[in-house]
VOROLO-220544 format. One line per 8 residues: their letters; for each residue y, z, x of C-alpha. Coordinates in nm, 2 decimals. Example, Ala and Ser with C-alpha at 12.3 -4.5 7.8 and 13.67 -1.06 7.14 Angstrom:
// residues 2
as) -0.45,0.78,1.23; -0.11,0.71,1.37;
***
This chain:
// residues 670
msvievsn) 2.30,1.13,0.03; 2.26,1.51,0.01; 2.22,1.71,-0.31; 2.54,1.90,-0.23; 2.74,1.58,-0.24; 2.59,1.49,-0.57; 2.66,1.84,-0.70; 3.03,1.77,-0.65;
lcnhafin) 3.01,1.55,-0.96; 3.03,1.86,-1.17; 3.40,1.87,-1.08; 3.46,1.51,-1.18; 3.74,1.43,-1.42; 3.51,1.30,-1.70; 3.33,1.63,-1.71; 3.66,1.81,-1.77;
elrdkica) 3.74,1.56,-2.04; 3.41,1.61,-2.22; 3.42,1.99,-2.22; 3.63,2.01,-2.53; 3.48,1.71,-2.70; 3.10,1.79,-2.68; 2.98,1.97,-2.98; 2.83,2.30,-2.87;
estkcmdv) 2.69,2.40,-3.21; 2.41,2.14,-3.20; 2.07,2.29,-3.15; 1.89,1.96,-3.11; 1.78,1.84,-2.76; 1.94,1.49,-2.70; 1.96,1.24,-2.42; 2.32,1.10,-2.41;
iaysqdil) 2.33,1.03,-2.04; 2.16,0.74,-1.85; 2.16,0.63,-1.48; 2.08,0.30,-1.31; 2.21,0.11,-1.01; 2.45,0.39,-0.89; 2.62,0.40,-1.24; 2.61,0.71,-1.46;
yiwnsfda) 2.67,0.66,-1.83; 2.76,0.95,-2.07; 2.83,0.90,-2.44; 3.13,1.07,-2.59; 3.06,1.12,-2.96; 3.41,1.26,-3.02; 3.59,0.94,-2.91; 3.29,0.71,-2.98;
cahavnik) 3.29,0.57,-2.63; 3.08,0.57,-2.31; 3.21,0.70,-1.98; 3.08,0.51,-1.67; 3.11,0.66,-1.32; 3.00,0.50,-0.99; 2.83,0.79,-0.82; 2.79,0.62,-0.49;
qsirdsdl) 3.15,0.52,-0.47; 3.28,0.85,-0.59; 3.09,1.05,-0.33; 3.16,0.80,-0.05; 3.53,0.79,-0.11; 3.55,1.16,-0.23; 3.70,1.02,-0.55; 3.64,1.26,-0.85;
ntqlvlhp) 3.89,1.09,-1.08; 3.79,0.72,-1.11; 3.59,0.63,-1.42; 3.56,0.34,-1.66; 3.56,0.41,-2.04; 3.37,0.16,-2.25; 3.50,0.12,-2.61; 3.28,-0.07,-2.85;
lqgisfsp) 3.45,-0.36,-3.03; 3.25,-0.29,-3.35; 3.22,0.05,-3.51; 2.90,0.24,-3.50; 2.79,0.39,-3.83; 2.57,0.66,-3.69; 2.60,0.93,-3.42; 2.41,0.82,-3.11;
erlllnfs) 2.16,1.08,-2.98; 2.00,0.88,-2.70; 2.10,0.62,-2.44; 1.85,0.35,-2.32; 1.94,0.12,-2.03; 1.74,-0.20,-1.99; 1.58,-0.27,-1.65; 1.86,-0.50,-1.53;
stllalta) 2.14,-0.26,-1.64; 2.31,-0.53,-1.85; 2.25,-0.38,-2.19; 2.29,-0.02,-2.32; 2.11,0.08,-2.64; 2.25,0.36,-2.85; 1.99,0.51,-3.08; 1.95,0.80,-3.32;
nsegnsgi) 1.62,0.92,-3.47; 1.72,1.20,-3.71; 1.67,1.21,-4.08; 1.98,1.06,-4.24; 2.12,0.96,-3.89; 1.92,0.67,-3.76; 2.03,0.34,-3.61; 2.04,0.12,-3.31;
aildlper) 2.35,-0.03,-3.14; 2.36,-0.25,-2.83; 2.65,-0.25,-2.58; 2.69,-0.54,-2.35; 2.78,-0.39,-2.01; 3.02,-0.57,-1.78; 2.86,-0.77,-1.50; 3.14,-0.67,-1.25;
wstihksl) 3.29,-0.33,-1.21; 3.65,-0.29,-1.11; 3.85,0.02,-1.03; 4.17,-0.14,-1.16; 4.09,-0.10,-1.53; 4.05,0.25,-1.67; 3.91,0.14,-2.00; 3.73,-0.17,-2.12;
kvkctnig) 3.63,-0.31,-2.46; 3.27,-0.43,-2.48; 3.07,-0.62,-2.73; 2.87,-0.40,-2.97; 2.58,-0.52,-3.19; 2.41,-0.32,-3.46; 2.04,-0.38,-3.48; 1.84,-0.34,-3.80;
erlffgeq) 2.12,-0.24,-4.03; 1.93,-0.34,-4.34; 1.63,-0.15,-4.22; 1.81,0.18,-4.15; 2.09,0.17,-4.40; 1.95,-0.05,-4.67; 1.59,0.07,-4.68; 1.68,0.42,-4.54;
qtlrqakw) 1.41,0.41,-4.28; 1.41,0.66,-3.99; 1.39,0.56,-3.63; 1.10,0.72,-3.45; 1.12,0.56,-3.11; 1.28,0.27,-2.93; 1.20,0.13,-2.58; 1.28,-0.18,-2.39;
hpgspsds) 0.99,-0.42,-2.34; 0.90,-0.43,-1.96; 0.77,-0.79,-2.00; 1.08,-0.94,-2.15; 1.18,-1.26,-1.96; 1.55,-1.21,-2.06; 1.54,-0.83,-2.06; 1.67,-0.83,-2.41;
hlivltsd) 1.36,-0.74,-2.62; 1.35,-0.39,-2.78; 1.04,-0.24,-2.93; 1.12,-0.02,-3.24; 0.90,0.23,-3.42; 1.02,0.33,-3.77; 0.91,0.57,-4.04; 0.75,0.30,-4.25;
eclrlfdv) 0.47,0.30,-3.99; 0.57,-0.03,-3.86; 0.62,-0.15,-3.50; 0.87,-0.43,-3.45; 1.00,-0.63,-3.16; 1.37,-0.72,-3.18; 1.55,-0.98,-2.98; 1.88,-0.80,-2.94;
sngevlwk) 2.06,-1.12,-2.83; 2.04,-1.25,-3.19; 1.90,-0.95,-3.39; 1.58,-1.14,-3.50; 1.24,-0.97,-3.54; 0.99,-1.16,-3.33; 0.69,-0.98,-3.46; 0.59,-0.67,-3.64;
cilshkak) 0.27,-0.46,-3.66; 0.19,-0.25,-3.97; 0.01,0.05,-3.84; -0.10,0.18,-4.18; -0.12,0.06,-4.54; -0.09,0.41,-4.69; 0.18,0.51,-4.93; 0.54,0.56,-4.81;
lsthtnip) 0.69,0.90,-4.73; 0.74,1.13,-5.03; 1.09,1.23,-5.11; 0.99,1.52,-5.33; 1.10,1.85,-5.18; 0.79,2.04,-5.29; 0.54,1.79,-5.16; 0.49,1.81,-4.78;
skislgdt) 0.57,1.49,-4.60; 0.34,1.29,-4.37; 0.54,1.41,-4.07; 0.46,1.77,-4.15; 0.10,1.68,-4.19; 0.09,1.48,-3.88; -0.03,1.16,-4.05; 0.23,0.92,-3.92;
pidfdvgp) 0.31,0.75,-3.58; 0.58,0.94,-3.39; 0.59,0.78,-3.04; 0.47,0.50,-2.83; 0.47,0.37,-2.47; 0.39,0.03,-2.31; 0.10,0.02,-2.06; 0.03,-0.23,-1.78;
ppvvddas) -0.10,-0.57,-1.89; -0.44,-0.69,-1.77; -0.45,-0.95,-1.49; -0.49,-1.30,-1.63; -0.45,-1.64,-1.47; -0.22,-1.78,-1.73; 0.11,-1.59,-1.76; 0.17,-1.72,-2.11;
kikwpimv) -0.15,-1.53,-2.23; -0.04,-1.19,-2.11; -0.08,-0.93,-2.38; 0.09,-0.59,-2.32; -0.10,-0.29,-2.46; 0.12,-0.05,-2.66; -0.01,0.30,-2.70; 0.10,0.45,-3.03;
lwgngdiy) 0.08,0.83,-3.08; 0.03,0.98,-3.42; 0.13,1.33,-3.52; -0.23,1.44,-3.56; -0.31,1.34,-3.20; -0.47,1.00,-3.27; -0.38,0.72,-3.04; -0.38,0.35,-3.14;
cvetaied) -0.36,0.05,-2.92; -0.16,-0.26,-3.01; -0.21,-0.56,-2.78; 0.06,-0.83,-2.82; 0.26,-1.08,-2.63; 0.64,-1.13,-2.63; 0.61,-1.43,-2.86; 0.31,-1.35,-3.08;
ereripaq) 0.28,-1.60,-3.37; 0.01,-1.40,-3.55; 0.10,-1.31,-3.91; -0.09,-0.98,-3.89; -0.12,-0.80,-3.55; -0.41,-0.55,-3.56; -0.39,-0.20,-3.43; -0.71,-0.08,-3.26;
gplrmfps) -0.80,0.28,-3.31; -0.80,0.56,-3.32; -0.93,0.55,-2.97; -1.23,0.77,-2.90; -1.17,1.06,-2.66; -1.43,1.20,-2.42; -1.53,1.47,-2.43; -1.48,1.49,-2.80;
sddnygsd) -1.29,1.78,-2.96; -1.29,1.93,-3.31; -0.91,1.94,-3.34; -0.87,1.60,-3.17; -0.68,1.77,-2.88; -0.40,1.91,-3.09; -0.27,1.85,-3.44; 0.10,1.85,-3.36;
assilvlh) 0.16,1.58,-3.11; 0.51,1.51,-2.97; 0.53,1.24,-2.70; 0.32,0.99,-2.51; 0.36,0.85,-2.16; 0.16,0.57,-1.99; 0.16,0.57,-1.61; 0.11,0.22,-1.46;
tlppivsf) -0.19,0.29,-1.24; -0.53,0.13,-1.22; -0.68,0.24,-1.45; -0.38,0.35,-1.65; -0.32,0.73,-1.70; -0.22,0.83,-2.06; -0.04,1.16,-2.10; 0.06,1.30,-2.44;
stcvgtiy) 0.21,1.64,-2.53; 0.21,1.87,-2.83; 0.48,2.08,-2.98; 0.31,2.41,-2.86; 0.36,2.32,-2.49; 0.02,2.15,-2.42; -0.01,1.83,-2.22; -0.33,1.62,-2.19;
nciylnnd) -0.38,1.38,-1.91; -0.63,1.10,-1.99; -0.77,0.79,-1.82; -0.76,0.48,-2.03; -1.09,0.30,-2.01; -1.17,-0.05,-2.12; -1.55,-0.07,-2.09; -1.79,-0.16,-2.37;
slisdsek) -2.08,0.01,-2.20; -1.95,0.35,-2.32; -1.92,0.29,-2.69; -2.10,0.04,-2.91; -1.83,-0.02,-3.17; -1.52,-0.01,-2.95; -1.44,-0.11,-2.60; -1.14,0.11,-2.54;
slcvveci) -1.15,0.49,-2.50; -0.97,0.78,-2.34; -1.13,1.02,-2.09; -0.95,1.35,-2.10; -0.92,1.48,-1.74; -0.73,1.80,-1.78; -0.52,2.02,-2.01; -0.19,2.17,-1.90;
elevgisl) -0.02,2.47,-2.07; 0.35,2.48,-2.01; 0.56,2.79,-2.02; 0.83,2.72,-2.27; 1.12,2.95,-2.19; 1.10,3.30,-2.04; 0.88,3.53,-2.25; 1.01,3.88,-2.29;
gddeelvs) 0.73,4.02,-2.49; 0.40,4.16,-2.37; 0.19,3.90,-2.56; 0.30,3.55,-2.52; 0.30,3.37,-2.85; 0.31,3.00,-2.90; 0.65,2.86,-2.99; 0.68,2.52,-3.16;
cpihlmkn) 0.91,2.30,-2.96; 0.90,1.92,-2.93; 0.83,1.81,-2.57; 0.95,1.47,-2.44; 0.77,1.31,-2.14; 0.99,1.11,-1.90; 0.88,0.90,-1.60; 0.99,0.95,-1.24;
pveksmyf) 1.12,0.61,-1.14; 1.06,0.68,-0.77; 0.75,0.89,-0.75; 0.46,0.73,-0.94; 0.24,1.05,-0.93; 0.51,1.26,-1.10; 0.66,1.28,-1.44; 0.89,1.52,-1.63;
svhkagih) 0.86,1.71,-1.95; 1.19,1.77,-2.12; 1.22,2.02,-2.41; 1.46,2.26,-2.57; 1.40,2.54,-2.32; 1.43,2.33,-2.00; 1.25,2.08,-1.78; 0.91,2.08,-1.60;
sitlplvt) 0.78,1.85,-1.33; 0.41,1.76,-1.33; 0.25,1.61,-1.02; -0.09,1.44,-1.08; -0.32,1.44,-0.77; -0.54,1.21,-0.99; -0.29,0.92,-0.92; -0.35,0.93,-0.54;
klyefles) -0.72,0.99,-0.60; -0.74,0.66,-0.80; -0.53,0.48,-0.54; -0.75,0.60,-0.25; -1.06,0.50,-0.45; -0.93,0.14,-0.49; -0.84,0.12,-0.12; -1.17,0.27,-0.01;
pevdfspy) -1.48,0.05,0.04; -1.70,0.32,-0.11; -1.84,0.27,-0.46; -1.91,0.63,-0.56; -1.62,0.83,-0.71; -1.63,1.18,-0.57; -1.59,1.47,-0.83; -1.23,1.54,-0.92;
tseslvey) -1.15,1.91,-0.92; -0.78,1.92,-0.83; -0.54,2.05,-1.10; -0.20,1.90,-1.16; 0.10,2.08,-1.00; 0.34,2.21,-1.26; 0.69,2.34,-1.15; 0.95,2.48,-1.38;
llctgvnk) 1.27,2.32,-1.27; 1.52,2.43,-1.53; 1.49,2.72,-1.78; 1.74,2.73,-2.07; 1.55,2.94,-2.32; 1.43,3.29,-2.39; 1.11,3.34,-2.59; 1.12,3.67,-2.77;
gssltalp) 0.83,3.73,-3.01; 0.78,3.41,-3.20; 1.14,3.29,-3.18; 1.30,3.07,-2.91; 1.66,3.11,-2.82; 1.77,2.82,-2.60; 2.06,2.63,-2.46; 1.97,2.27,-2.56;
llgcafvd) 1.99,1.98,-2.32; 2.23,1.69,-2.40; 2.05,1.46,-2.15; 1.90,1.43,-1.81; 1.89,1.13,-1.56; 1.71,1.08,-1.23; 1.94,0.99,-0.95; 1.75,0.80,-0.68;
lsssllvl) 2.03,0.83,-0.43; 1.95,1.20,-0.38; 1.61,1.22,-0.55; 1.75,1.47,-0.80; 1.79,1.53,-1.17; 2.14,1.54,-1.33; 2.12,1.76,-1.64; 2.39,1.79,-1.90;
lnnqdlin) 2.37,2.11,-2.10; 2.51,2.20,-2.44; 2.77,2.43,-2.28; 2.93,2.13,-2.10; 2.77,2.22,-1.76; 2.63,1.94,-1.54; 2.35,2.07,-1.32; 2.20,1.89,-1.02;
ikitphil) 1.83,1.98,-0.94; 1.66,1.86,-0.62; 1.32,1.70,-0.68; 1.08,1.74,-0.38; 0.75,1.55,-0.41; 0.44,1.72,-0.29; 0.33,1.58,0.05; -0.05,1.56,-0.02;
hsmqnlet) -0.01,1.38,-0.36; 0.30,1.17,-0.30; 0.27,0.79,-0.36; 0.58,0.71,-0.15; 0.40,0.77,0.19; 0.04,0.71,0.08; 0.03,0.34,0.19; 0.13,0.43,0.55;
sihhnhed) -0.07,0.75,0.57; -0.39,0.64,0.40; -0.56,0.54,0.73; -0.46,0.84,0.94; -0.69,1.13,1.02; -0.70,1.39,0.75; -0.80,1.69,0.96; -0.49,1.89,0.87;
dgfllhvq) -0.51,1.82,0.50; -0.73,2.12,0.44; -0.47,2.36,0.59; -0.19,2.19,0.39; -0.40,2.21,0.07; -0.46,2.58,0.14; -0.09,2.64,0.19; 0.00,2.44,-0.12;
nilkehgp) -0.25,2.63,-0.33; -0.09,2.96,-0.22; 0.26,2.83,-0.31; 0.15,2.67,-0.63; 0.09,3.00,-0.81; 0.42,3.15,-0.67; 0.68,2.88,-0.70; 1.05,2.92,-0.62;
gpvmklpd) 1.12,2.97,-0.99; 1.34,2.76,-1.22; 1.72,2.73,-1.22; 1.83,2.97,-1.49; 2.08,2.87,-1.75; 2.03,3.10,-2.04; 2.22,3.13,-2.37; 2.43,3.44,-2.45;
snpkdiyn) 2.20,3.73,-2.52; 2.22,4.11,-2.56; 2.22,4.33,-2.24; 1.87,4.45,-2.30; 1.73,4.09,-2.30; 1.94,4.01,-1.99; 1.80,4.31,-1.82; 1.44,4.21,-1.91;
viykmklq) 1.50,3.87,-1.78; 1.64,4.00,-1.45; 1.35,4.24,-1.41; 1.09,3.97,-1.48; 1.26,3.73,-1.24; 1.27,4.01,-0.98; 0.89,4.06,-1.01; 0.84,3.69,-0.99;
ykatmeah) 1.06,3.65,-0.68; 0.89,3.94,-0.52; 0.55,3.78,-0.56; 0.70,3.45,-0.44; 0.84,3.63,-0.13; 0.50,3.78,-0.06; 0.34,3.45,-0.09; 0.59,3.29,0.14;
ekvankle) 0.54,3.57,0.40; 0.17,3.51,0.38; 0.23,3.14,0.43; 0.47,3.21,0.72; 0.21,3.42,0.90; -0.05,3.14,0.86; 0.20,2.89,0.98; 0.29,3.11,1.28;
sksttlma) -0.08,3.14,1.38; -0.13,2.77,1.32; 0.18,2.69,1.53; 0.05,2.92,1.81; -0.28,2.73,1.81; -0.10,2.40,1.81; 0.13,2.51,2.09; -0.17,2.61,2.31;
allqqqkd) -0.33,2.27,2.23; 0.00,2.10,2.31; 0.02,2.27,2.65; -0.33,2.17,2.73; -0.26,1.82,2.62; 0.05,1.81,2.84; -0.16,1.92,3.14; -0.41,1.65,3.06;
vislgeek) -0.13,1.40,3.04; -0.01,1.50,3.39; -0.36,1.47,3.54; -0.41,1.14,3.36; -0.08,1.02,3.50; -0.18,1.11,3.85; -0.52,0.93,3.80; -0.33,0.64,3.66;
eklfagai) -0.11,0.61,3.97; -0.42,0.61,4.19; -0.59,0.35,3.98; -0.26,0.15,3.99; -0.24,0.17,4.37; -0.61,0.06,4.40; -0.55,-0.22,4.16; -0.25,-0.34,4.37;
qiaqryqe) -0.47,-0.35,4.68; -0.75,-0.53,4.50; -0.49,-0.77,4.36; -0.36,-0.84,4.71; -0.71,-0.89,4.85; -0.79,-1.12,4.57; -0.48,-1.32,4.63; -0.57,-1.37,4.99;
inekqmsl) -0.92,-1.48,4.91; -0.78,-1.70,4.64; -0.54,-1.86,4.89; -0.82,-1.93,5.14; -1.04,-2.07,4.87; -0.76,-2.30,4.76; -0.71,-2.41,5.12; -1.08,-2.50,5.15;
mcrmenim) -1.08,-2.67,4.82; -0.78,-2.88,4.94; -0.95,-2.98,5.26; -1.27,-3.07,5.07; -1.06,-3.28,4.83; -0.89,-3.46,5.12; -1.22,-3.54,5.29; -1.37,-3.67,4.97;
rnvcldsr) -1.06,-3.86,4.89; -1.06,-4.02,5.24; -1.43,-4.11,5.21; -1.39,-4.26,4.87; -1.07,-4.45,4.95; -1.14,-4.58,5.32; -1.48,-4.76,5.35; -1.41,-4.93,5.70;
itekerqa) -1.58,-4.82,6.03; -1.42,-4.74,6.36; -1.48,-4.90,6.70; -1.71,-4.62,6.82; -1.91,-4.65,6.51; -1.94,-5.03,6.57; -2.05,-4.96,6.93; -2.31,-4.71,6.81;
laylddiq) -2.44,-4.96,6.56; -2.46,-5.23,6.82; -2.64,-4.99,7.05; -2.89,-4.91,6.78; -2.94,-5.28,6.71; -3.00,-5.35,7.08; -3.26,-5.07,7.09; -3.42,-5.21,6.78;
rkisiyed) -3.44,-5.55,6.93; -3.59,-5.42,7.25; -3.84,-5.22,7.06; -3.94,-5.54,6.88; -3.98,-5.72,7.22; -4.19,-5.44,7.36; -4.41,-5.43,7.05; -4.47,-5.81,7.09;
eirrvrvg) -4.55,-5.77,7.46; -4.78,-5.48,7.39; -4.95,-5.69,7.12; -4.99,-5.99,7.37; -5.12,-5.75,7.64; -5.38,-5.60,7.40; -5.49,-5.95,7.30; -5.52,-6.05,7.66;
ckhqesvl) -5.71,-5.74,7.75; -5.95,-5.81,7.46; -5.99,-6.17,7.57; -6.06,-6.07,7.94; -6.31,-5.81,7.82; -6.49,-6.07,7.61; -6.48,-6.32,7.89; -6.61,-6.06,8.14;
eervvnmt) -6.89,-5.97,7.91; -6.99,-6.33,7.86; -6.99,-6.38,8.24; -7.20,-6.07,8.29; -7.44,-6.19,8.03; -7.45,-6.54,8.18; -7.49,-6.41,8.53; -7.77,-6.18,8.41;
kkgidlgn) -7.94,-6.47,8.24; -7.90,-6.70,8.54; -7.98,-6.42,8.79; -7.72,-6.53,9.03; -7.70,-6.31,9.33; -7.35,-6.30,9.46; -7.43,-6.09,9.75; -7.29,-5.77,9.87;
vrgklirk) -6.96,-5.91,9.99; -6.88,-6.10,9.67; -7.00,-5.81,9.46; -6.77,-5.57,9.64; -6.48,-5.82,9.61; -6.54,-5.86,9.24; -6.57,-5.49,9.19; -6.25,-5.43,9.39;
qlhnlttk) -6.06,-5.68,9.18; -6.20,-5.53,8.86; -6.09,-5.19,8.98; -5.75,-5.31,9.06; -5.72,-5.48,8.72; -5.83,-5.17,8.54; -5.58,-4.96,8.73; -5.30,-5.20,8.64;
msevmrki) -5.41,-5.20,8.27; -5.40,-4.82,8.28; -5.05,-4.83,8.42; -4.94,-5.07,8.15; -5.09,-4.86,7.88; -4.92,-4.55,8.02; -4.58,-4.73,8.01; -4.64,-4.85,7.66;
keieeaip) -4.71,-4.50,7.55; -4.40,-4.37,7.72; -4.19,-4.64,7.55; -4.34,-4.54,7.21; -4.26,-4.18,7.27; -3.90,-4.25,7.37; -3.82,-4.47,7.07; -3.79,-4.17,6.81;
eimlqssl) -3.57,-3.97,7.04; -3.33,-4.26,7.09; -3.31,-4.31,6.71; -3.23,-3.94,6.65; -2.96,-3.94,6.92; -2.80,-4.25,6.77; -2.79,-4.10,6.42; -2.64,-3.77,6.55;
sfvrln) -2.37,-3.96,6.73; -2.29,-4.16,6.42; -2.25,-3.84,6.22; -2.02,-3.69,6.48; -1.81,-4.00,6.47; -1.76,-3.97,6.10;
***
């Protein structure tokens, strides 16, 4: 939803109805508008009713007439100055914190919205009537408790220096904390009150609770700001049964200061970071940003302290004099519900936005594995969004604000002025210090952050300037304002031209790098195609080899399966085995014959030797004929024995060859 569409609400029917009913003589800055869940609420003091407009529906349907008027069933005995919506948008608190005009009333908002009814009567409950009308106490501040299980608990700070927790469903006080035991406020006109001396609590805010295992033991820290700049801490649960709830403080501040960082405090704000960031303002336009520490190693007698990080000086209104003098003006701090690193300062002379780079620094430190915290040198970014005052000398002439509300549909501020104008201001978060995109961008390369930071530093000193809505002034003052704004816009234009030149040179460098990267992408694409073609060939070859391997594996599996499953032999294998058995039998016969022949030969040799010996002893002479015959027979016998031995040797040599051939034939058959 664009800002232009939201700006069309300035022509809505309820604005025209309120133009004649809003008191333009009031010089006090109020907050009579509130926004939540697409519904905008505006209090009409003249008719004592609340106007409710569905912004999303009105813009979507281009309907600038439909509204719902909420009339309280019970009368309200004070004039509301501020609207407070609870977190579930079911209750609307009407409060007033002026002397003689203090009170709290709760409106029960309808659960369902219908365009049929133009007006609706709602239940109204007055809270603390005895406190405000009986005891004549003054309301200092009221805020909804963020830890309320039913979203119906309201924390109230009153002029008797007491902090109370009301259950608005029944009007009971669940607990109260007495911040001081000193005397009550003096009513004598010649004696200065404790408010003027700064010795009284004026504002508070609820910080984030510590992490505990048991949800029933959660204690919420409430930071209470005193007028002299002291800050006390009250830790309490929703249902605290203690009779006396102590207030710890004042909290020590580091580095210490003689004036305790201002003696005219105005408002306090606690950002729910880790550790929490506490910001408090003074009536002279000074804001201090502190880190809330809970470490007993710093101080011996207290475990809680505030470390002041920076001091911000706001420009309250447009100064027309040569010497800018400090002007006392209460400054109210308001959170940005979308951007955690940004908050607003609302005062009589307009609205400022403050962006804290410290928030992103703490977040990055928590996400980083490093232990050391690098030095923090960045200053907060301050932007003047709306200017409604002129500072001339020591006086401030301003057009007070009747209220402002942040619209998350368009990330803009809707501001209602005392002259019945409704202004829409676009809120643009700073890129480097935005918490919205930090979680997604914390891991990216921060090479360009230096250039962005340089550009941001140039534009920080020369911002676009605030939206001007000044009160009626004399022509000379108007001329001085126009001349001063002309000089400011001229400096802003020069800064933007300088940034434009830097962006142009940066874009030229980036375009050259982009062209080179495009060429690299083309060459990488060609190389990719070549690699892809080679990969296809390798894949095909691999597929062929894989198919062959699978075929061989299948054949081997079949052979092994046949061998394991079929143990019978074939006919050829049987014949081969019979042949081998026959050869083995013949070999055994031959060995037996050879053994008998060897035994016979040995026996013949022994007999022949005996005969020779006997013949030698007897001396028988056989004669030549017999001797020749015997020698011939012996020669023939020796020849036959040699022949037999040769055959035996041939048989022995033939046996291994026959065994080898038979085994080879058996393998072939298998």
